[in-house]
C-alpha positions, 0 to 999 in steps of 0.5 A: 790273069788277075788276082780274082782269077788266080784265087779261083784257080788255086781254090779249084786246085785245092778242092781237087785234092780235098784240102780241108777248111779253105780260107781266102783272106783279102789282105791288101789293106794289111800288107804290101807283100800280097793281095790274097792269102789262102790257108788250108789244111791237109790230113797228113804230111803226104797230103800237105805236100800233094796239095801244094804240088797240085797248086804249083802244077795248076799255076804253071799249066796256066802260065802263072809264075811261081815265085817260090815255095818252102817247107816241102821237106818237112811238109807240116806247113808249105808256103807257095808264093804266087805274087798276088796270092800266097798259099799256106798248106798246113797240118791241122796242129801247125794251123792251130798253133800259128792261127794265121786267120786270127793274125790276119783278122779273117772276120773282115777280110775273108773272101766269100768262097760260096761261088766256088762250091 
């Protein structure tokens, strides 16, 4: 599965559980760690955990390797590492505090998600 297909798979999994304010950022020119960073929010700790779990479930069902995930215990910010794509599922207060979109300069790097809606 290529990066574009994996990104779409993840966005669909996020949409399925009503993740909020989904942003996909192309970070290939900024880091060698990953190609795409997806940031979204959940409404509660339980919602954040469910969203991240759904991403992992869909990835495994499609034979994508999940390299790791962190933050499930507190569920304020869960990171799911799928290699070419890294997913950040956050509570709004954590997302506002860490402001990842600004850190990774989303103005130039944001991927158009209109096709998935």
